[in-house]
C-alpha positions in Angstrom: 12.4 -9.3 -20.0 8.8 -9.9 -18.8 6.6 -7.0 -17.9 3.5 -7.3 -15.8 0.5 -4.9 -15.8 -1.9 -5.4 -12.9 -5.4 -4.0 -12.5 -8.2 -4.3 -10.1 -8.1 -4.0 -6.3 -9.6 -1.4 -4.2 -11.9 -1.1 -1.2 -14.7 -3.6 -0.7 -17.0 -4.5 2.2 -16.9 -7.9 3.8 -18.7 -10.5 1.8 -18.1 -8.5 -1.4 -16.2 -9.4 -4.6 -13.3 -8.1 -6.6 -11.4 -9.2 -9.7 -7.7 -8.8 -10.2 -6.1 -8.9 -13.6 -2.5 -9.3 -14.7 -1.2 -9.1 -18.2 2.2 -10.4 -19.0 4.5 -9.9 -22.0 6.8 -12.6 -23.2 6.7 -16.4 -22.8 5.3 -17.5 -19.4 5.0 -21.0 -18.0 2.9 -20.2 -14.9 1.3 -17.2 -13.4 -0.2 -16.5 -10.0 -1.0 -14.1 -7.2 0.7 -13.7 -3.9 -0.2 -11.3 -1.1 1.5 -9.5 1.7 -0.8 -8.5 4.6 -0.2 -5.3 6.7 2.6 -5.8 9.2 3.8 -9.0 7.7 7.2 -9.3 6.0 6.5 -12.4 3.9 4.3 -12.8 0.9 2.1 -15.8 0.8 0.9 -17.7 -2.2 -2.8 -17.1 -2.9 -3.2 -19.0 -6.2 -1.2 -20.2 -9.2 -2.1 -21.5 -12.6 0.1 -23.1 -15.2 -0.1 -22.8 -19.0 -1.7 -26.2 -19.0 -4.4 -25.0 -16.6 -3.3 -26.8 -13.4 -4.2 -24.7 -10.3 -3.3 -24.6 -6.7 -4.7 -22.4 -3.9 -3.9 -21.4 -0.4 -6.2 -23.2 2.0 -7.5 -19.9 3.3 -9.0 -19.0 -0.1 -10.2 -22.3 -1.4 -13.9 -22.1 -2.4 -13.9 -18.3 -2.4 -11.2 -17.4 -4.9 -10.9 -18.6 -8.5 -7.9 -18.2 -10.7 -8.1 -18.3 -14.5 -6.0 -17.7 -17.5 -6.3 -16.4 -21.0 -3.3 -17.9 -22.7 -3.9 -16.0 -25.9 -3.8 -12.8 -24.0 -1.1 -13.9 -21.5 -3.4 -12.6 -18.8 -4.4 -14.1 -15.5 -7.4 -13.3 -13.5 -8.2 -13.7 -9.8 -11.9 -13.6 -9.0 -12.3 -13.1 -5.2 -15.7 -13.7 -3.6 -16.9 -13.7 -0.1 -14.1 -11.4 0.9 -13.1 -11.2 4.6 -11.1 -8.5 6.4 -8.2 -10.9 6.7 -7.9 -10.8 2.9 -6.8 -7.3 3.2 -3.3 -7.1 1.7 -1.2 -6.0 -1.2 -1.7 -8.5 -4.0 1.3 -9.2 -6.3 1.1 -10.8 -9.6 3.9 -13.3 -10.3 5.0 -14.8 -13.6 7.4 -17.7 -14.1 9.6 -17.7 -17.2 13.3 -18.1 -17.1 12.9 -16.7 -13.6 10.1 -15.3 -11.5 8.9 -11.8 -12.3 6.8 -9.7 -10.0 4.3 -7.0 -10.6 4.2 -3.8 -8.5 1.2 -4.8 -6.4 -2.3 -3.7 -6.0 -4.0 -3.0 -2.7 -7.1 -4.8 -1.6 -8.9 -3.6 1.5 -11.8 -5.4 2.9 -13.6 -3.2 5.4 -17.0 -2.0 6.4 
């Protein structure tokens, strides 16, 4: 059983920055962040990183968000810069092991 502990999130003005963290227990292959915007039913991939360091990003966040990982701590970070109102969403940490595990989510609100 993998457990995920998320931190970060909150209210930030447009153009501001936030950092999300997610610590996982157990053996993990890949970790990432997905988000679900208000009024939308589906979660979308924001960024993902494997244990080998390979990354992929949603086109909408390329150049603004950076995902990184501390394998020793089994922790993934999402540095979010130049935030826009459309980045407002609940952000969920995801960890891939024998199956995908999800965190409880943390709300990011970008508003003036």
